[in-house]
N, C-alpha and C positions, 0 to 999 in steps of 0.2 A: 528245235527250240533251244534257247539258251536257258540254262538253270538260273535260279535266283541269285546264285553267287556271282553271276556276270552281269547283273543289273547295274548300270552306272548310277552315281548318286546325283540326285536333284536335277532331273531333266527340266528344260525350259516348258516342254510340252508333253502331255500324254494324250494319245489318240487311241480311242477305244474302236477297234475293228479295222480290218486290213483289205476291205473291197477297194473300188476304184476312188471312192470319196475320201477314205481314210489314207490310201497310198498317196493320192494327189495333195492333199493338205500337208501331210507329212513331209513329202518330198520338197515342196516349195519352200517350207519353213527351213528345213535342214539345209537347202541351198544357200540361205542366208547366214548360216553359220551357228543357227541354234541347235541346242540339242533335243532330240525328239525320241521318245520310247513309244512304240506302237504294240498294242496287245489284241491279238486275233484268237478267238476262242477255238476255231477249227484248224485244221491243218491242211494247207494248200498242196495240190490242186483239190478244189472242191467244186461240185456243181453249182451253177447259178444261171437263171434265166436272164434274157436281156441281151441278145446276141447281135443286134444290128446297130452298128454305130451310125450317126449322121454326121455330115461334113463339119459342123462348126465345133466338133470334138478336136479338130486339127490344131486349133490354137493353143489349147492347154496341153495336149500331147507334145507339141512342139517345146513349150516351156519345160515339161518334164524330161526332155531328152528321150522320148519313146518313139519318134518317127521312124528312125533308122531300123530299130527293132521290129516295127510293124512292116516296113518295106521288105526286110529279109525273112519275114514269117510266111507260113503256108496259108494264112487267112485269105478268104476269097475277097477279091476287090470289088467294091460296090460303086456304081456309078449313077444310080437312079432308084426312083420308086415309081410304081405303076399302080393303078386302081382298076379293079374289075367290078362292074355293077351287078346288082342282083340278076339282070337279065343276061349276064355274060359278056356284056359290051366292055371292051378295055379302052381305058383312057390312053392317050398318047403318053409315053414315058415322061416323067419329069426328069430330064438330065441335068444334073447338077453343074456340069461343066458348061453346058449352054448358057446357063444363067450366069455363072461366075468362072470365067476361064483362068483358073488358078489351081495349083496343085491340092488346095485344100478340098475341091470338089470331087476328088476320089477318096473314098473312105473304105471301111472294111466290115465283113460279116465275120465276128469272131466266135470262137468256142470260149465261154467266159471262164472255165476252169483253167484254161491255158492263158487267156488273157490277164486275168486277174493275177495270176502267179507272176507274169512278166512284170506287171504294175508294181507288185510287192517287192520283187527282186530289184527293180529299178530304184525303189525307195531306198533299200539297203545300199546300193551303189552310191547314193548320194548322202550316206551316212546316218540313215534312219536306223535305230536299233529296234528291229521288228521281231516279236516273239509270238510263235504260233503255239496253239494248244494251251493257251492262258485265258482264263475267264475273268473279267472284270465283275466283281460282285456288287461293288457299290461305287459312287463317287463321293469323295470325302469334302465336308464343308466345314468352314468356320464362319459362324453366322450365315450370311447370304452368299459368301463367296466360295466357289469351288476352289479346293487347294491340292487335290490329287485323288487317287483311286486306290481302292483295295482289291488286290488280285488273288486269284487262286491258281496255284501251279497244278500240272497234271498229276503229281503226287498228293494233292490235297491241301498242301500247306498253303497258308495265306500270309501276305505281307502288304505293307502300305507303300505306295509310291507318290511322293509329293511333286507337285509341279506348279508352275505360274499359270498355266492355262490347261484345261481339259477340253478335248474335242471329242464329241460323241459322233462317231461314225459306224455305230452299231447296228445300221440297217433297220429293217422294219420291225425288230424286236424293240427299238427305241427305248433304251435304258432311262434317260433323262426325260423323254417326252412322257414315258408311263409314270416316272417318279412324280412329276409335277402336273400331270393330267393335261397335257397340251394339245393332244390329238384331236383334230376335228375331222370328222368323216365327211367326204364330199356328198352334198345331197343329191347330186344328179348322177354321178358316175359310179353306179352300184352294179359292177360287173364282176364276172368271173371268167376263168380261162382253163381249157383242157388242152394238152398238146402231147405230142410224141415226136419221134425222129424216124426217118426214112432213108433206106439206101436205095440208089439207083432210080429214084423218081425223076420226072421230067425236069430238065433245066434249059433255059434258053442259051443262046450262044453269043459270042462276040461281047460287046460292051453291056448287053442284057444278061450275061451269065450270072452276075451277082446281084441282080435287081432285087429289092424287096417287093413282094406283091402283097396288095391288100384286096382280098376278094370278098364281096358281100355275099351273104347267103341268099337263096332265092325267096325265102319268107321275110327277109330283111331284118330278122331278129338279131343277127349277129354278122361277124366277119372272120375270116381266116387270114393268118399271116402265113407267107410262104417264103422261107429264108434260106437260101443255098448256103451250105457250109463246105468246108474242105473234106477230103476223103469221101466224095461223092454222097454226102449226106445232106439232108434237108430238114429244117425244123419247121413243122407244120402244127399250127394250133388254132383253136376256135375261141373266140372271145363273145360274149353274149350277156345279157342282164342276168343278175344272179338267180332271180327266180325262175327264169326260164331255163337256165342251164342245169340247176341243181335240184329244184323243188319237184317232187313227184316224178323223177327220172330214176332209171336203174343205175348200173355201173358207170364209171367214167368211159370205160371202153365202149359200151353200148351207146352212150350219149354221143361220143366222139363220131362213132361210125354212122350214127343216124344223121349227125350234121353233115358228115362228108357226103352221105347220099343226097343231102338237100342242096348241096353246091356242086353242081356238075363241072364247073371248072376246076374245082380241086379234086373231084373224083377222077377226072381224065388225067390230071397231072400225076396222081398217084398210082394209076392203073399198072404201071410197069415196075413200081418199086415195092420194096419189102421193108416192113416195120421192123426197127431193130432195138427198140426200147419199150418199156411198159409206158403207161399213162400218167402224166404229171397233171396237177390240178392246183389252182390257187383261187382265192376269194377275198373280197374286202380289202383291196390294196390301194384304193385312192383315198388319200388324206393329207393333212397338212398340219403343222404345229402353229399354235397361236404366238409363240415366240420362236426366234431363231438363236437367242442368246441370254445369258445372264451374267453376272459378275463372275468372271473367271471361267466361264464355259460357253461352248458354241456348239450347234448342231449343224451336220452337213449330211448331203446325200439322203438316203431313205430314212435316216433317223430324224430328218426334218419333214420329209414328205415324199410321197410318190404319186404320179399323176395317172397314167394310163399307158398300156403298151402299143397304142395305135399308131403313132408316129415314131416310135423307137427313140424317145426323147430320155429315157431313164438314165443312160450312162452320160449323156451330155450334162444332164441337171446335177449328176453326182460330181463330174469333173469341175464344173463351173461353180458350184457351191463350195467345193473344196479349195478351189482357186481364190475365190472372193474371201472365204474366211482366212486363208493362209495371209493374204495380203494385209487383211485387217489386223491380224495377230502380230504380224511383223512390224507393222506401223505402230501398233499398241506397245510393243516392247520399246521401240525407239522413243515413243513419247512418254513412257512410264504409266501407261493407262491400259488396264485389262478390264475395264468396266463392261457392263452389258451394252451400253451405247457404242463403244468403240468396237468391241468383238462382233456387233451384229449390224454395223453401220451399212452393210451391203444387202440387208434383208428386203428393204422396201423394193429396191431395183430388181433383185432376184424374184420376188413374188410377182412383180409386174410381168417379167419375162414368162414365167410359168403361167400367169393368166392368159397371156397371148396363145400359147400352145394349148391350154386347156379350153379356150374359146374355140379354137380349130377342132379340137377333138369333139366337143359338145355339138358343134354344128354338123358334123359328119354323122353322129348318132342320131340327129334329128332330121337327116334327109339331104344334107348338102351334097351336091354333086360337083366334083372338080371339073368334069367336062362341061356342064353347062355353065358354070361359072366362066371359064376361060373363054367359051364361045361368046358370052355375052360382054365380057370385059377383057378382051385380048391383052390390053395394055397392062393388066395387073397379073398376068401369068408369071412374071418375074418375081413379083411381090409374094404371091403364094408359094412359089418355090423357095424363096427366102425363108418363109416360115417352116416349110418343110425340112430344110437343111439346118434349122435351129438358130436362125438369126433373130433372136428373140428379144434381145436387150437394146432395142432401139424403137422409138415411136414412129419412125418411118413406115413401119409395116402395118401400122394402125389404119392405113388408107383403104384395107380390104373390107372393113367391116360395115361401113354404110352401104356400099354396093352389094354385100352379101345380104344385108337386111332388105335391100329393095327388092330381093327375089323371094322373100317371105311370102307364104299365103297369108290371106286376110285374118287377123287375130292373133298371128304367132308373135312371140316377144323374143328378145335375146335371152339365152340361158341364164339363170341365177347364179350368183357367185359362190365360190368354194366355201365361203363362211356365212352363207345366208341361213343356215340352220337345218340340221338333221333331226327330225323328230325323235325324242328320247327312246321311244319304243323301238325304233329302228336302230339307233346308235347302240343301244343296250345289247343288241343281238349280233353286232359286228364281231367278227372273230379273226380276220386277217390270217387265213390259213394257207399252208403250202404242204401239198401231198406229194411225196416222192415215192416212185416205184422201187421195187427190189431189182437188181441186175445193173445193166449198163446205164451210166448217167454221163453224158458227154462232158 
């Protein structure tokens, strides 16, 4: 970390947080010649979940100048996603290349501690002044307009840094979202997760070696992710309704092992592996903000919202929100306009894209079968794959919803919207927790 004496004067933009959203927005602004200071409270590398990239990240990574770094990395290449039903029946793999024969259809399974550091160092290479171990204590306002931040150095000293725009990429801690009480909990996606890491567990071969597997538990209460990483490690986690996974259950270890026993397809794949970390857990992570921007400030990545881990959309949404916000900020500077309307002009379209992925997530939790759908509507197989690769920001993919509804049992209706209302007694008990074990963290 650079000390306070090395802080440049009057940056154009201050970015709070150095994860994928923060590094993206800062890099793209710096590429246009503007001065950017980024403050990250932790020191990288640091653990983070969200290891599976989806193909549409390619286009942002290309703008960032990250593709060659990823090609030269040891990250496992990912070509597909596959679903395993509660009965153990495997769907045909959804091969991205078969749907879109372009280099964007190969992506990666990343260890986030390494990937996020690569992204942050890439931002530095593009001129971003990135500081680690510096906590942003507050955002400074003059009237309704954000004008900078108050930071605290590692030695406890504080100072103010003024800027034309403040970008909140502070992750799920949501500095401005909490300040202005903008967070809305998803009324449908009340999930939690427990996961750990294995060495030597089963891996497919060939172009299936890096596939993400989504395996439904036999009781249909939840599903497992199975993500192969480099160094012969596999990330394996269970996701289920919060009440089912955490209420009235014992330790995270016991709950995890009970769920593995209830999913023979996972149990078999882990039978020759050795667990190499403790048990991680998280809950109450599905939310969105009622605003994406204000005068002089904008939210990106998890500081605006997080959906669900089902289709590995987290990093894509972080990158895309960072990209859209960066373009709006640069345009705003050119126009002399850093109003809420200008800085957040991308919010409506972004929300529509998130809503498409959310619909697919909710449909899965309510019994949607990819195999049955593709058998009934083979001409829509490519469109479903488009959604899975993250091609969310086009109404072309909306052609799948009516056929999907045609398979509903009588009386079933489409899932309610993310902002349709969470009862106060439920919202008041939301805690957005992340539990990290002692010892190794990839």
